[in-house]
C-alpha positions, 0 to 999 in steps of 0.5 A, spaced: 419 720 920 425 715 922 423 708 924 426 705 930 433 702 930 433 695 928 433 691 935 439 687 937 443 689 931 449 693 931 450 700 927 454 696 921 449 690 921 443 696 920 447 699 915 448 693 911 440 692 912 439 699 909 443 698 903 440 692 901 433 695 902 436 701 898 433 706 904 437 712 906 440 711 913 439 717 919 446 716 923 449 720 929 456 720 928 461 721 934 467 727 932 473 729 936 476 727 942 471 730 947 464 728 947 460 733 943 453 734 940 451 729 935 448 732 929 443 727 924 446 726 918 442 722 912 446 718 908 446 712 902 450 706 904 454 703 899 461 700 901 466 698 906 473 698 907 476 695 912 483 696 916 487 692 921 483 695 927 477 698 924 472 699 918 469 705 914 463 705 911 463 709 904 456 713 903 453 719 899 451 724 904 445 727 903 444 732 909 447 736 912 452 737 906 451 733 900 457 729 897 461 722 898 464 721 905 467 715 909 465 714 916 469 710 921 464 704 924 466 705 931 464 712 931 457 711 929 453 712 935 446 710 932 443 708 925 436 709 924 432 707 917 428 713 915 424 709 910 426 713 904 428 709 898 434 712 894 436 710 887 443 708 887 449 712 884 454 706 884 454 699 885 452 697 892 457 692 895 455 693 903 450 687 903 454 682 899 460 683 904 462 678 909 464 682 915 470 681 920 467 682 927 474 682 929 480 686 927 487 683 927 491 686 932 497 691 929 502 693 933 504 699 928 497 702 931 499 705 937 494 709 942 496 716 939 496 714 932 489 711 933 487 718 936 490 721 930 487 717 925 480 718 928 481 725 928 483 725 920 477 720 919 472 726 922 475 731 917 474 726 912 467 725 914 465 732 914 468 735 908 471 741 912 476 742 917 474 748 922 479 752 925 477 749 932 478 742 929 485 744 926 487 747 933 485 740 936 489 736 931 495 740 932 494 740 940 494 732 939 500 732 935 504 736 940 501 732 946 503 725 943 509 727 940 507 725 933 512 726 928 511 727 920 513 720 919 507 718 923 503 723 920 505 720 913 503 713 915 496 715 918 494 719 912 497 714 907 493 709 910 487 712 910 488 715 903 489 708 901 483 705 904 479 710 901 482 710 894 481 702 894 473 703 896 472 709 890 475 704 885 472 698 887 467 698 881 472 699 876 469 706 874 472 713 877 467 718 874 467 726 875 464 725 882 469 720 884 475 725 881 472 730 886 472 726 892 479 724 891 481 731 890 477 733 896 481 727 900 487 730 898 485 737 900 483 735 907 490 731 908 494 737 906 490 741 910 492 737 916 499 737 914 501 732 909 498 729 903 500 723 898 501 728 892 506 733 897 
């Protein structure tokens, strides 16, 4: 049974605490542009990658599908301690990081690019891109007039940050090679990958 959320803490602070304690976190992650049901995911938190205006946590997801994932911090609705310990698969860097609570403003990230980045982040967090998600993404591209250059910018930025988190410990094992391939497949399915 899940323990209560740590009072007074934000989702990132709770994840840092759980990483330090080596406890599995149960998270609710908001997907898409419109409100949707938030399934519970069980993750082992490992590290953080920060951008100009957002941050993503790198985690190993246990449920519903297992595998390495990235979750955008601003889309975490709730983080709860499951009370279940885990044996780290990699070095945990999350609790040692100094977290910048503010992000530099970057004029490059327009509202349309942020919306698109959030949808790309959802696809990366899930490990799959459903037909409905593809249709939602394509509709957003058309509605906002996103060009292939915009799409390349968002995809390359996300891939760069994820790759940095993967290689942070100077090791790329077979699971991480699969994660890099997975990122390439997701980005290709969305319209462009760095290998295209």
